[in-house]
A tleap script that builds the chain and sets N, CA, C and O, in Angstrom:
source leaprc.protein.ff14SB
mol = sequence {
  NMET ASN GLU ASN GLU GLU SER GLY LYS ARG
  VAL LYS CYS PRO PHE CYS ALA GLU LEU ILE
  MET PRO GLU ALA VAL ILE CYS ARG PHE CYS
  HIE SER ASP LEU VAL LYS GLN LYS ALA ALA
  THR SER GLN THR PRO GLY ILE TRP GLN ALA
  VAL ILE TRP ASN LEU ILE CYS PRO GLY LEU
  GLY ALA TRP ARG LEU GLY TYR ARG SER ARG
  GLY ALA ILE THR MET LEU VAL LEU VAL GLY
  ALA LEU LEU ILE GLY SER LEU GLN ILE CALA
}
set mol.1.N position { 78.027 64.079 115.272 }
set mol.1.CA position { 77.699 64.248 116.674 }
set mol.1.C position { 76.325 64.901 116.779 }
set mol.1.O position { 76.092 65.952 116.182 }
set mol.2.N position { 75.426 64.296 117.525 }
set mol.2.CA position { 74.099 64.886 117.615 }
set mol.2.C position { 74.032 65.921 118.745 }
set mol.2.O position { 74.985 66.098 119.503 }
set mol.3.N position { 72.905 66.585 118.834 }
set mol.3.CA position { 72.764 67.707 119.773 }
set mol.3.C position { 72.800 67.248 121.229 }
set mol.3.O position { 73.302 67.976 122.085 }
set mol.4.N position { 72.280 66.058 121.530 }
set mol.4.CA position { 72.273 65.565 122.911 }
set mol.4.C position { 73.686 65.303 123.418 }
set mol.4.O position { 73.997 65.623 124.566 }
set mol.5.N position { 74.542 64.729 122.584 }
set mol.5.CA position { 75.919 64.481 122.986 }
set mol.5.C position { 76.657 65.799 123.185 }
set mol.5.O position { 77.453 65.943 124.112 }
set mol.6.N position { 76.385 66.752 122.313 }
set mol.6.CA position { 77.058 68.041 122.392 }
set mol.6.C position { 76.601 68.825 123.614 }
set mol.6.O position { 77.422 69.486 124.250 }
set mol.7.N position { 75.309 68.775 123.967 }
set mol.7.CA position { 74.806 69.524 125.115 }
set mol.7.C position { 75.297 68.924 126.427 }
set mol.7.O position { 75.332 69.626 127.438 }
set mol.8.N position { 75.675 67.655 126.442 }
set mol.8.CA position { 76.213 67.028 127.645 }
set mol.8.C position { 77.555 67.597 128.036 }
set mol.8.O position { 77.943 67.519 129.202 }
set mol.9.N position { 78.269 68.164 127.093 }
set mol.9.CA position { 79.584 68.737 127.355 }
set mol.9.C position { 79.499 70.207 127.711 }
set mol.9.O position { 80.523 70.834 127.984 }
set mol.10.N position { 78.322 70.758 127.713 }
set mol.10.CA position { 78.169 72.195 127.933 }
set mol.10.C position { 77.628 72.480 129.332 }
set mol.10.O position { 76.981 71.640 129.958 }
set mol.11.N position { 77.917 73.689 129.797 }
set mol.11.CA position { 77.421 74.145 131.093 }
set mol.11.C position { 76.630 75.427 130.881 }
set mol.11.O position { 76.745 76.069 129.837 }
set mol.12.N position { 75.827 75.798 131.875 }
set mol.12.CA position { 75.041 77.020 131.760 }
set mol.12.C position { 75.894 78.232 132.112 }
set mol.12.O position { 76.696 78.193 133.045 }
set mol.13.N position { 75.711 79.300 131.358 }
set mol.13.CA position { 76.347 80.576 131.666 }
set mol.13.C position { 75.711 81.112 132.951 }
set mol.13.O position { 74.486 81.100 133.064 }
set mol.14.N position { 76.509 81.587 133.932 }
set mol.14.CA position { 75.926 82.089 135.177 }
set mol.14.C position { 75.144 83.389 135.011 }
set mol.14.O position { 74.414 83.786 135.919 }
set mol.15.N position { 75.284 84.058 133.865 }
set mol.15.CA position { 74.607 85.329 133.643 }
set mol.15.C position { 73.331 85.179 132.817 }
set mol.15.O position { 72.303 85.767 133.153 }
set mol.16.N position { 73.391 84.393 131.734 }
set mol.16.CA position { 72.227 84.301 130.840 }
set mol.16.C position { 71.630 82.901 130.768 }
set mol.16.O position { 70.582 82.720 130.147 }
set mol.17.N position { 72.261 81.911 131.379 }
set mol.17.CA position { 71.787 80.528 131.448 }
set mol.17.C position { 71.782 79.803 130.106 }
set mol.17.O position { 71.156 78.750 129.983 }
set mol.18.N position { 72.460 80.336 129.107 }
set mol.18.CA position { 72.604 79.629 127.834 }
set mol.18.C position { 73.705 78.577 127.974 }
set mol.18.O position { 74.620 78.736 128.781 }
set mol.19.N position { 73.615 77.508 127.191 }
set mol.19.CA position { 74.620 76.450 127.259 }
set mol.19.C position { 75.890 76.876 126.522 }
set mol.19.O position { 75.854 77.247 125.348 }
set mol.20.N position { 77.012 76.813 127.243 }
set mol.20.CA position { 78.309 77.185 126.668 }
set mol.20.C position { 79.324 76.109 127.020 }
set mol.20.O position { 79.058 75.253 127.863 }
set mol.21.N position { 80.465 76.149 126.389 }
set mol.21.CA position { 81.532 75.199 126.676 }
set mol.21.C position { 82.131 75.517 128.053 }
set mol.21.O position { 82.203 76.687 128.432 }
set mol.22.N position { 82.559 74.503 128.803 }
set mol.22.CA position { 83.122 74.758 130.135 }
set mol.22.C position { 84.410 75.582 130.106 }
set mol.22.O position { 84.722 76.270 131.078 }
set mol.23.N position { 85.154 75.519 129.012 }
set mol.23.CA position { 86.415 76.249 128.900 }
set mol.23.C position { 86.229 77.672 128.386 }
set mol.23.O position { 87.215 78.380 128.183 }
set mol.24.N position { 84.999 78.102 128.173 }
set mol.24.CA position { 84.736 79.422 127.585 }
set mol.24.C position { 85.264 80.529 128.477 }
set mol.24.O position { 85.166 80.461 129.702 }
set mol.25.N position { 85.825 81.552 127.844 }
set mol.25.CA position { 86.337 82.720 128.552 }
set mol.25.C position { 85.293 83.828 128.553 }
set mol.25.O position { 85.129 84.539 129.544 }
set mol.26.N position { 84.592 83.967 127.440 }
set mol.26.CA position { 83.525 84.955 127.290 }
set mol.26.C position { 82.305 84.237 126.729 }
set mol.26.O position { 82.416 83.449 125.790 }
set mol.27.N position { 81.142 84.513 127.309 }
set mol.27.CA position { 79.904 83.900 126.824 }
set mol.27.C position { 79.583 84.444 125.440 }
set mol.27.O position { 79.596 85.656 125.226 }
set mol.28.N position { 79.299 83.558 124.510 }
set mol.28.CA position { 79.017 84.009 123.147 }
set mol.28.C position { 77.624 84.605 123.002 }
set mol.28.O position { 77.320 85.233 121.988 }
set mol.29.N position { 76.781 84.414 124.000 }
set mol.29.CA position { 75.420 84.944 123.929 }
set mol.29.C position { 75.305 86.320 124.591 }
set mol.29.O position { 74.797 87.262 123.983 }
set mol.30.N position { 75.779 86.436 125.839 }
set mol.30.CA position { 75.634 87.708 126.556 }
set mol.30.C position { 76.945 88.487 126.657 }
set mol.30.O position { 76.961 89.608 127.166 }
set mol.31.N position { 78.034 87.907 126.180 }
set mol.31.CA position { 79.366 88.528 126.149 }
set mol.31.C position { 79.891 88.868 127.539 }
set mol.31.O position { 80.647 89.827 127.694 }
set mol.32.N position { 79.501 88.092 128.555 }
set mol.32.CA position { 79.996 88.302 129.910 }
set mol.32.C position { 81.364 87.673 130.055 }
set mol.32.O position { 81.656 86.646 129.442 }
set mol.33.N position { 82.211 88.300 130.878 }
set mol.33.CA position { 83.557 87.799 131.128 }
set mol.33.C position { 83.473 86.703 132.187 }
set mol.33.O position { 83.240 86.998 133.359 }
set mol.34.N position { 83.654 85.464 131.800 }
set mol.34.CA position { 83.509 84.333 132.706 }
set mol.34.C position { 84.746 84.122 133.558 }
set mol.34.O position { 84.652 83.513 134.624 }
set mol.35.N position { 85.905 84.607 133.124 }
set mol.35.CA position { 87.133 84.453 133.894 }
set mol.35.C position { 87.051 85.287 135.167 }
set mol.35.O position { 87.444 84.825 136.238 }
set mol.36.N position { 86.544 86.510 135.058 }
set mol.36.CA position { 86.391 87.356 136.240 }
set mol.36.C position { 85.375 86.757 137.196 }
set mol.36.O position { 85.550 86.846 138.412 }
set mol.37.N position { 84.319 86.151 136.677 }
set mol.37.CA position { 83.297 85.522 137.514 }
set mol.37.C position { 83.903 84.352 138.282 }
set mol.37.O position { 83.640 84.202 139.475 }
set mol.38.N position { 84.710 83.518 137.621 }
set mol.38.CA position { 85.330 82.383 138.292 }
set mol.38.C position { 86.315 82.854 139.348 }
set mol.38.O position { 86.396 82.256 140.421 }
set mol.39.N position { 87.068 83.916 139.065 }
set mol.39.CA position { 88.030 84.442 140.032 }
set mol.39.C position { 87.317 85.024 141.240 }
set mol.39.O position { 87.779 84.861 142.369 }
set mol.40.N position { 86.206 85.697 141.019 }
set mol.40.CA position { 85.465 86.312 142.126 }
set mol.40.C position { 84.855 85.251 143.033 }
set mol.40.O position { 84.858 85.416 144.253 }
set mol.41.N position { 84.337 84.177 142.470 }
set mol.41.CA position { 83.725 83.141 143.290 }
set mol.41.C position { 84.772 82.320 144.029 }
set mol.41.O position { 84.486 81.789 145.102 }
set mol.42.N position { 85.975 82.206 143.481 }
set mol.42.CA position { 87.003 81.443 144.174 }
set mol.42.C position { 87.625 82.231 145.313 }
set mol.42.O position { 88.245 81.638 146.196 }
set mol.43.N position { 87.477 83.565 145.319 }
set mol.43.CA position { 88.073 84.378 146.362 }
set mol.43.C position { 87.132 84.615 147.538 }
set mol.43.O position { 87.577 85.056 148.598 }
set mol.44.N position { 85.857 84.337 147.377 }
set mol.44.CA position { 84.941 84.551 148.485 }
set mol.44.C position { 85.157 83.470 149.529 }
set mol.44.O position { 85.244 82.289 149.193 }
set mol.45.N position { 85.246 83.868 150.801 }
set mol.45.CA position { 85.462 82.871 151.845 }
set mol.45.C position { 84.207 82.041 152.081 }
set mol.45.O position { 83.094 82.487 151.801 }
set mol.46.N position { 84.393 80.862 152.587 }
set mol.46.CA position { 83.274 79.991 152.891 }
set mol.46.C position { 82.616 80.396 154.200 }
set mol.46.O position { 83.092 81.289 154.902 }
set mol.47.N position { 81.532 79.736 154.511 }
set mol.47.CA position { 80.782 80.059 155.717 }
set mol.47.C position { 81.593 79.760 156.967 }
set mol.47.O position { 81.480 80.487 157.954 }
set mol.48.N position { 82.410 78.706 156.953 }
set mol.48.CA position { 83.209 78.376 158.133 }
set mol.48.C position { 84.318 79.388 158.358 }
set mol.48.O position { 84.674 79.679 159.500 }
set mol.49.N position { 84.866 79.927 157.273 }
set mol.49.CA position { 85.853 80.995 157.423 }
set mol.49.C position { 85.201 82.233 158.023 }
set mol.49.O position { 85.807 82.913 158.851 }
set mol.50.N position { 83.970 82.531 157.614 }
set mol.50.CA position { 83.246 83.674 158.165 }
set mol.50.C position { 82.965 83.464 159.650 }
set mol.50.O position { 83.033 84.414 160.429 }
set mol.51.N position { 82.651 82.242 160.049 }
set mol.51.CA position { 82.409 81.952 161.459 }
set mol.51.C position { 83.679 82.201 162.274 }
set mol.51.O position { 83.624 82.781 163.358 }
set mol.52.N position { 84.811 81.763 161.751 }
set mol.52.CA position { 86.083 81.976 162.450 }
set mol.52.C position { 86.396 83.466 162.552 }
set mol.52.O position { 86.831 83.940 163.601 }
set mol.53.N position { 86.175 84.205 161.463 }
set mol.53.CA position { 86.404 85.654 161.513 }
set mol.53.C position { 85.470 86.320 162.515 }
set mol.53.O position { 85.877 87.257 163.201 }
set mol.54.N position { 84.229 85.856 162.613 }
set mol.54.CA position { 83.290 86.418 163.584 }
set mol.54.C position { 83.701 86.100 165.013 }
set mol.54.O position { 83.410 86.880 165.919 }
set mol.55.N position { 84.370 84.975 165.237 }
set mol.55.CA position { 84.872 84.670 166.569 }
set mol.55.C position { 86.015 85.606 166.941 }
set mol.55.O position { 86.155 85.986 168.104 }
set mol.56.N position { 86.828 85.976 165.961 }
set mol.56.CA position { 87.927 86.909 166.207 }
set mol.56.C position { 87.371 88.293 166.517 }
set mol.56.O position { 87.755 88.915 167.507 }
set mol.57.N position { 86.479 88.765 165.679 }
set mol.57.CA position { 85.843 90.073 165.877 }
set mol.57.C position { 84.455 90.011 165.247 }
set mol.57.O position { 84.331 89.883 164.029 }
set mol.58.N position { 83.418 90.100 166.067 }
set mol.58.CA position { 82.061 90.054 165.507 }
set mol.58.C position { 81.854 91.116 164.430 }
set mol.58.O position { 82.172 92.288 164.629 }
set mol.59.N position { 81.331 90.698 163.312 }
set mol.59.CA position { 81.111 91.597 162.179 }
set mol.59.C position { 82.136 91.426 161.089 }
set mol.59.O position { 81.880 91.764 159.934 }
set mol.60.N position { 83.299 90.902 161.442 }
set mol.60.CA position { 84.365 90.737 160.451 }
set mol.60.C position { 84.032 89.635 159.441 }
set mol.60.O position { 84.443 89.711 158.283 }
set mol.61.N position { 83.296 88.619 159.871 }
set mol.61.CA position { 82.888 87.559 158.954 }
set mol.61.C position { 81.935 88.079 157.890 }
set mol.61.O position { 82.065 87.734 156.715 }
set mol.62.N position { 80.979 88.908 158.295 }
set mol.62.CA position { 80.052 89.511 157.338 }
set mol.62.C position { 80.812 90.435 156.394 }
set mol.62.O position { 80.518 90.486 155.200 }
set mol.63.N position { 81.774 91.153 156.921 }
set mol.63.CA position { 82.597 92.047 156.109 }
set mol.63.C position { 83.330 91.253 155.034 }
set mol.63.O position { 83.358 91.657 153.872 }
set mol.64.N position { 83.922 90.125 155.419 }
set mol.64.CA position { 84.692 89.311 154.477 }
set mol.64.C position { 83.802 88.626 153.444 }
set mol.64.O position { 84.255 88.342 152.336 }
set mol.65.N position { 82.541 88.355 153.789 }
set mol.65.CA position { 81.620 87.741 152.841 }
set mol.65.C position { 81.057 88.740 151.839 }
set mol.65.O position { 80.388 88.348 150.883 }
set mol.66.N position { 81.322 90.031 152.048 }
set mol.66.CA position { 80.860 91.034 151.108 }
set mol.66.C position { 79.745 91.909 151.632 }
set mol.66.O position { 79.301 92.824 150.940 }
set mol.67.N position { 79.281 91.645 152.850 }
set mol.67.CA position { 78.249 92.473 153.463 }
set mol.67.C position { 78.943 93.579 154.258 }
set mol.67.O position { 78.982 93.551 155.488 }
set mol.68.N position { 79.485 94.547 153.530 }
set mol.68.CA position { 80.331 95.572 154.145 }
set mol.68.C position { 79.591 96.400 155.195 }
set mol.68.O position { 80.098 96.590 156.301 }
set mol.69.N position { 78.409 96.888 154.865 }
set mol.69.CA position { 77.702 97.763 155.815 }
set mol.69.C position { 77.262 96.976 157.047 }
set mol.69.O position { 77.359 97.488 158.163 }
set mol.70.N position { 76.786 95.753 156.875 }
set mol.70.CA position { 76.364 94.935 158.016 }
set mol.70.C position { 77.544 94.647 158.933 }
set mol.70.O position { 77.418 94.720 160.155 }
set mol.71.N position { 78.685 94.322 158.347 }
set mol.71.CA position { 79.875 94.048 159.154 }
set mol.71.C position { 80.360 95.291 159.873 }
set mol.71.O position { 80.744 95.218 161.040 }
set mol.72.N position { 80.350 96.439 159.193 }
set mol.72.CA position { 80.810 97.686 159.804 }
set mol.72.C position { 79.891 98.097 160.950 }
set mol.72.O position { 80.368 98.524 162.001 }
set mol.73.N position { 78.582 97.974 160.760 }
set mol.73.CA position { 77.637 98.343 161.824 }
set mol.73.C position { 77.825 97.438 163.034 }
set mol.73.O position { 77.820 97.912 164.170 }
set mol.74.N position { 77.991 96.142 162.800 }
set mol.74.CA position { 78.196 95.205 163.903 }
set mol.74.C position { 79.466 95.543 164.671 }
set mol.74.O position { 79.472 95.534 165.902 }
set mol.75.N position { 80.544 95.841 163.945 }
set mol.75.CA position { 81.793 96.193 164.612 }
set mol.75.C position { 81.662 97.497 165.398 }
set mol.75.O position { 82.173 97.603 166.513 }
set mol.76.N position { 80.973 98.499 164.819 }
set mol.76.CA position { 80.803 99.775 165.515 }
set mol.76.C position { 79.954 99.619 166.777 }
set mol.76.O position { 80.248 100.235 167.802 }
set mol.77.N position { 78.910 98.806 166.707 }
set mol.77.CA position { 78.073 98.562 167.892 }
set mol.77.C position { 78.899 97.866 168.965 }
set mol.77.O position { 78.788 98.207 170.142 }
set mol.78.N position { 79.717 96.906 168.584 }
set mol.78.CA position { 80.555 96.198 169.549 }
set mol.78.C position { 81.563 97.143 170.199 }
set mol.78.O position { 81.725 97.134 171.419 }
set mol.79.N position { 82.233 97.951 169.398 }
set mol.79.CA position { 83.213 98.900 169.940 }
set mol.79.C position { 82.524 99.911 170.846 }
set mol.79.O position { 83.048 100.248 171.908 }
set mol.80.N position { 81.357 100.399 170.439 }
set mol.80.CA position { 80.608 101.340 171.270 }
set mol.80.C position { 80.205 100.722 172.602 }
set mol.80.O position { 80.312 101.370 173.643 }
set mol.81.N position { 79.746 99.486 172.579 }
set mol.81.CA position { 79.355 98.808 173.813 }
set mol.81.C position { 80.563 98.600 174.720 }
set mol.81.O position { 80.453 98.742 175.938 }
set mol.82.N position { 81.702 98.269 174.145 }
set mol.82.CA position { 82.917 98.103 174.950 }
set mol.82.C position { 83.363 99.431 175.558 }
set mol.82.O position { 83.797 99.471 176.709 }
set mol.83.N position { 83.257 100.512 174.796 }
set mol.83.CA position { 83.637 101.836 175.323 }
set mol.83.C position { 82.700 102.266 176.451 }
set mol.83.O position { 83.161 102.769 177.476 }
set mol.84.N position { 81.420 102.079 176.281 }
set mol.84.CA position { 80.452 102.441 177.314 }
set mol.84.C position { 80.674 101.582 178.561 }
set mol.84.O position { 80.632 102.090 179.681 }
set mol.85.N position { 80.905 100.308 178.370 }
set mol.85.CA position { 81.153 99.412 179.507 }
set mol.85.C position { 82.425 99.779 180.247 }
set mol.85.O position { 82.460 99.740 181.477 }
set mol.86.N position { 83.481 100.139 179.506 }
set mol.86.CA position { 84.738 100.503 180.172 }
set mol.86.C position { 84.617 101.837 180.894 }
set mol.86.O position { 85.270 102.035 181.920 }
set mol.87.N position { 83.794 102.764 180.384 }
set mol.87.CA position { 83.591 104.034 181.075 }
set mol.87.C position { 82.792 103.843 182.366 }
set mol.87.O position { 83.027 104.556 183.342 }
set mol.88.N position { 81.864 102.904 182.386 }
set mol.88.CA position { 81.076 102.659 183.583 }
set mol.88.C position { 81.908 101.984 184.668 }
set mol.88.O position { 81.680 102.196 185.859 }
set mol.89.N position { 82.864 101.176 184.251 }
set mol.89.CA position { 83.745 100.504 185.217 }
set mol.89.C position { 84.692 101.514 185.858 }
set mol.89.O position { 84.965 101.461 187.057 }
set mol.90.N position { 85.192 102.450 185.018 }
set mol.90.CA position { 86.181 103.417 185.527 }
set mol.90.C position { 85.550 104.478 186.308 }
set mol.90.O position { 86.236 105.370 186.806 }
savepdb mol mol.pdb
quit
């Protein structure tokens, strides 16, 4: 088997970009745990899920995508605006 055929079966490591087997659990070059990387990427919600969460509560979509501080600030600003608005009505 020559090198071209062998490299066709390999994928790049997301951490070091070296060619590794697709079934690899740990990269043989940088020793990164690829199973945790695959699990983390499969658990992140997509952009449409974030849009739906933002419709439910603005800032929650950013929170779910991993932008914790941005989502928290957006939610706090929204709650503050609602409190100020309700105090002005009453």
